[in-house]
N, C-alpha and C positions, 0 to 999 in steps of 0.2 A: 425341064426345073429351073425355075430361075434362082441366081446367082446366092439370093435369100434362102430361101428352101435347102438348098445344099448346105448351106454355112448353120444353118440349122439343124439340118440331117446331122452333121460330125458335130456339133456341140452336144447333140444329145447323146449320140453314139458314143463319143469322150466320156461323157458322164456318167451313161449307163453301163459302159465298159469297164468303168473304173470303180463302181459302186457296185456290181458284180466280183471285181477282183479282190475287194476287199470281204464280201460275203462268202465267196467261196476262198479260202486262201491255198496257195501253195499252184494257181494252175493261171498263173500271171503273165502276160505277154508282151510286155510293156506298151508305151503309147500310143504308136500305132495299130499294134496287135490290141489294144482294149478299145482302139476307136474301131476297129472292124469287127471285133465282138459285138462291141454293140448296136450297131448297126445289123447286125446279122442276128442279134439278140430281138431287134425292134419289131423286123420282119417277123420274126418264132414269134412275138409274142402278139403280136395282130393278128397274125392266123390262130393262134391256139386258144388263146385267152375267152375270145369270143363263143367258140366251140366248146366253151369250159360253161359258160352262162356265167362269166365274168365280166363286168363293163366300170371301168375306171372311173371313163368321163371323158371331158376334151380339155383341150389345153398342153401348157407345155410339162409342166408336172407332170401330169396323166400321162404324154408320150413320154417323160424319163420313167416312170414306175413299169410301165409297160416295157421299154425296151429293156432294163433292168431286172423285170422278172424273166423275158426271155432268156437276155444275154446270162443268167444264171443258170437257167437249163441247159443251155447250149455249153459252159463250161461243166456243169456237171459230165453230162454227156463225152465231150471232151476228154473228162480227168477219168471216167471210166475205160473209153480208149486206152488210153495212153496205160493203165495200169495192167491194162489184158495183155 
């Protein structure tokens, strides 16, 4: 992976993690934790959304939306595990 790709991945992950933290209140992990949640959420979103028939499109905005949806799913699961 080139340096530019890594930087874009970190930026998309940070934005997606931040947005997911706003959507799912009470399950925040700070800046580094939100970046990690966003990156993992991007993998979850890119794996799960095509399987349910949801195609967002291409480009940076679509990547952020895709990662945010995956990060929200991840934060909901983490929140459920924490409560149990």
